[in-house]
C-alpha angles and dihedrals in degrees: 000000000000134000087255091060090054096042097077097038124100094180127029122198121205129183100219137024090243088061089053091048092050092050092050092048095049102033106028095142095043090054096057107125093009124120116227117198121194112209093194093228115148113245092227101110130105118251111286092000108176092226091053092049091052091047092049093047091051095045095047094045089065088068094057097060131076110290106256122188109271096016124137095274090065090062098054130106 
């Protein structure tokens, strides 16, 4: 991850809270005004694991629908 990667992003998805913590520690200034969403998916999968891809697609999709009470966005931060 570089400051350039974060520069164009409005929303940043991370799998685990420790990923969020690392980003905030390393890129505090670059994250000002950015929304970080933790998906609470364990980082225990192999690279490009099909199960991980399905889980990520499902988790991220919840953020691209109308915000309904109790949906995934209410559990972030």
